C-alpha positions in Angstrom: -0.3 -0.1 0.0 1.3 3.3 -1.1 1.3 5.6 2.4 1.9 9.4 1.2 -0.2 11.4 3.6 -0.5 10.9 7.3 -2.8 12.5 9.5 -2.4 13.1 13.0 -4.9 14.1 15.5 -3.9 16.0 18.6 -0.7 18.2 18.7 0.4 17.8 22.1 3.4 16.1 23.4 3.1 13.3 21.5 1.0 14.4 18.5 3.8 17.0 17.4 6.2 14.3 18.1 4.6 11.9 15.9 4.5 14.7 12.8 8.0 15.5 13.3 9.1 11.9 12.7 7.0 11.3 9.8 7.9 14.9 7.9 11.2 14.3 8.7 10.7 11.0 6.7 9.3 12.6 3.5 5.7 12.0 4.4 3.0 15.0 4.0 1.5 15.4 7.6 -1.8 17.1 8.8 -1.9 18.2 12.1 -5.8 18.4 13.5 -6.5 20.0 16.7 -9.4 22.1 18.1 -7.6 25.5 17.7 -5.2 27.3 15.7 -3.3 28.6 18.6 -2.5 24.7 19.5 -1.5 23.7 16.2 1.0 27.1 16.2 2.6 26.3 19.5 3.1 22.4 17.7 4.9 23.8 14.9 7.1 26.0 17.1 7.8 23.0 19.2 8.5 21.0 15.7 10.8 23.8 14.6 13.0 23.8 17.9 13.3 20.5 18.0 14.1 20.1 14.5 16.7 22.9 15.0 18.5 21.0 17.9 18.9 18.1 15.6 20.6 20.5 13.2 22.8 21.7 15.5 24.0 18.6 16.8 24.7 17.0 13.7 21.8 14.9 13.0 20.1 16.0 10.0 21.1 18.7 7.7 19.5 22.5 7.1 17.9 21.3 4.2 16.0 18.2 5.9 14.9 20.7 8.8 13.4 23.1 6.0 11.8 20.1 3.9 10.4 18.5 7.0 8.5 21.9 8.3 7.3 22.3 4.5 5.5 18.7 4.8 3.4 19.9 7.8 0.1 21.6 7.5 -2.4 22.3 10.1 -6.1 21.8 10.2 -8.8 22.9 13.0 -11.7 20.6 11.4 -11.6 17.0 10.9 -13.2 15.9 7.9 -10.4 18.3 5.7 -7.6 17.0 7.7 -8.3 13.4 7.5 -10.1 12.6 4.2 -7.0 12.1 2.1 -5.2 10.0 4.5 -3.5 7.0 4.0 -3.0 6.7 7.9 -4.4 8.5 10.9 -2.7 8.1 14.2 -4.7 9.4 17.2 -2.9 11.3 20.1 -5.7 12.5 21.8 -5.9 12.1 25.9 -5.7 8.6 27.3 -9.6 8.8 27.8 -11.9 6.0 26.5 -14.8 8.0 25.9 -12.6 10.7 23.9 -10.9 8.2 21.7 -14.4 6.3 20.6 -15.9 9.7 19.9 -12.8 10.4 17.6 -12.7 7.1 15.9 -16.5 7.2 15.0 -15.5 10.6 13.2 -12.5 9.1 11.7 -14.7 6.1 10.3 -17.1 8.6 8.8 -14.8 11.0 7.2 -11.4 8.7 6.3 -11.3 6.5 2.8 -12.1 3.2 2.9 -8.4 2.0 2.1 -7.2 4.2 5.3 -5.8 2.5 8.5 -6.9 4.1 11.9 -4.2 4.2 14.5 -4.1 5.2 18.1 -1.1 6.1 20.3 -2.9 4.9 23.3 -0.6 3.6 26.1 -3.0 1.3 27.5 -6.7 1.4 26.3 -8.0 -1.7 24.5 -7.4 -1.4 20.7 -10.6 -3.8 20.5 -12.5 -1.8 22.2 -11.6 1.1 19.8 -11.9 -0.9 16.6 -15.4 -1.9 17.7 -16.7 1.7 17.1 -15.7 1.5 13.6 -17.0 -0.4 10.4 -13.7 -1.5 9.7 -12.1 -3.3 13.0 -9.7 -5.1 10.8 -7.6 -1.7 9.7 -7.8 -0.3 13.6 -4.3 -0.6 15.1 -2.4 0.5 17.8 0.9 2.6 17.4 2.2 3.5 21.0 5.1 6.0 20.4 7.6 6.8 23.0 8.3 9.8 24.3 10.3 12.0 23.2 9.3 10.7 19.7 12.2 11.8 17.7 14.7 10.1 20.0 13.0 7.2 21.2 13.3 4.0 18.8 10.6 1.6 20.1 7.1 1.5 18.5 4.6 -0.9 20.2 2.5 -2.2 17.3 -0.7 -3.5 18.9 -2.9 -6.0 17.4 -6.4 -5.7 18.4 -8.8 -9.2 18.1 -9.9 -8.0 14.4 -6.7 -6.2 13.1 -5.9 -7.7 10.0 -2.6 -9.5 9.2 -2.1 -6.9 6.2 -2.9 -3.7 8.5 -0.1 -5.1 11.0 2.6 -5.9 8.2 1.9 -2.0 6.7 1.8 -0.5 10.3 5.4 -2.6 11.1 6.8 -1.7 8.0 5.8 2.1 8.1 7.4 2.2 11.3 10.6 0.8 9.8 10.5 3.3 7.1 10.6 6.6 9.6 13.8 4.8 11.5 12.0 3.2 14.5 11.8 -0.4 16.0 8.4 -1.7 15.9 7.4 -4.7 18.4 4.3 -6.4 17.7 2.1 -7.2 20.7 -1.1 -8.3 21.6 -4.2 -6.4 22.9 -4.1 -6.9 26.7 -4.4 -3.7 29.5 -1.1 -2.0 29.7 0.0 -3.9 26.6 4.2 -4.7 27.2 5.6 -1.3 28.0 3.3 0.0 30.7 2.2 -3.3 32.5 5.8 -3.7 33.3 6.8 0.1 33.9 3.5 1.3 35.4 3.7 -1.3 38.7 7.5 -0.3 38.8 6.8 3.4 39.1 3.8 2.5 41.3 6.0 0.8 43.6 8.2 3.6 43.9 5.5 5.9 44.9 4.2 3.6 47.6 7.8 3.4 48.9 7.8 7.2 48.9 4.2 7.2 50.5 5.3 4.9 53.4 8.5 6.7 54.2 10.8 4.2 53.0 12.8 6.7 51.5 12.7 10.2 49.9 12.5 11.4 46.5 16.1 11.6 45.2 16.7 8.6 47.5 14.6 6.1 45.3 15.5 7.8 42.3 19.1 7.5 42.9 18.9 3.7 43.8 17.2 3.2 40.6 19.5 5.1 38.7 23.2 3.8 40.2 21.9 0.1 41.1 19.6 -0.5 38.1 21.4 1.5 35.4 18.4 3.6 34.8 18.6 6.5 32.9 16.2 8.7 34.8 14.5 7.8 38.4 10.8 6.4 38.4 9.7 9.3 39.9 11.4 11.8 37.6 9.9 9.6 34.8 6.7 9.8 36.3 6.9 13.6 36.6 8.1 13.7 32.9 5.1 11.4 31.7 2.5 13.1 34.0 0.9 11.9 37.0 -2.3 11.8 35.4 -1.0 9.7 32.6 0.5 7.4 35.0 -3.1 7.1 37.2 -5.0 6.5 34.0 -2.9 3.9 33.1 -2.7 1.9 36.3 -6.8 2.4 36.5 -6.9 0.5 33.1 -4.4 -2.4 34.6 -6.5 -2.7 37.9 -9.8 -2.8 35.8 -8.5 -4.8 33.2 -7.1 -7.5 35.5 -9.2 -6.9 38.9 -5.7 -7.4 40.6 -4.6 -5.6 43.9 -1.0 -5.3 42.4 -2.2 -3.3 40.2 -3.8 -0.5 42.7 -2.6 3.1 42.3 -0.8 4.1 45.0 -3.0 6.3 47.8 0.0 9.1 47.3 -0.5 9.1 43.4 -4.3 9.5 43.7 -3.9 12.6 46.1 -1.2 14.1 43.9 -3.1 14.1 40.9 -6.5 15.1 42.6 -4.6 18.2 43.9 -3.2 19.0 40.5 0.4 18.1 41.3 1.0 16.7 37.8 4.4 16.6 37.0 6.3 18.5 34.4 3.1 19.6 32.8 1.9 21.6 35.7 5.5 22.7 37.0 5.3 20.5 39.9 5.1 16.8 40.9 8.0 14.7 43.0 9.8 17.5 42.1 9.4 21.3 41.5 10.0 22.7 37.9 8.9 26.2 38.5 12.0 27.7 39.6 13.6 26.5 36.6 16.0 23.9 38.4 14.7 20.2 39.7 14.1 19.8 43.4 12.3 17.2 45.8 9.1 18.5 46.9 6.4 16.1 47.5 4.1 17.5 50.6 4.3 15.8 54.1 0.7 16.2 54.3 0.1 13.5 51.4 2.8 11.1 53.0 1.6 8.2 55.0 
């Protein structure tokens, strides 16, 4: 299948990263979001990230120019997706939001188009059931930051065809990624393993086993992790971590996936990590400092 036009739904961190990767590989990319302001911010972010790649000698200036010219923004869904060969949804990690988007995509996209979700935990089979083309619905779980991270989890739903899977796997290779095919179970592979580890680190903090920097230092120096689990949780977004853990807990019905009360309290209070300026660390002053309030501790 000749894939030339890619549509990305959502221009946030993941959406603009996905657009960046495809545009840099020569694809025409349509970014669709609710406002022109969001699209403008995404284009500025992509430009900055491409400039960093030029400065580091990863790409040539001509590649930067070509990539930017490959991207177009749309505030309406139909014109942004009607000619797309592949649509990648990168909206909030919310099942109802995704179902609504996929119903509309099914209506506006051409019959041959593959519909993919960048979901990090939600069932591809459930999402596919909202369309009349479940054989053409698949998961493409990119890692953050997308321009740097090589892995793409390719999630095959119950009805996803072998052809759709092969096209998606090949396409990931085309943009320089390493695709790994997995089956559709809660959390897939990456988050089924990662989130319980992050949750356990949060629980250690909640129980007073050690402090924020101490927990992260143990995992960095003892396990050779490039980033401690609490700092990583801040980077992912504590609300996203909570949503994924809830999917795991509800999907498996196993208490080992139950979110730590500290995580629940922090999300409820609006301490979401980097995106809010404060999580397990404070990012508001330009430096990273451990700041978890003792009133949330056990």
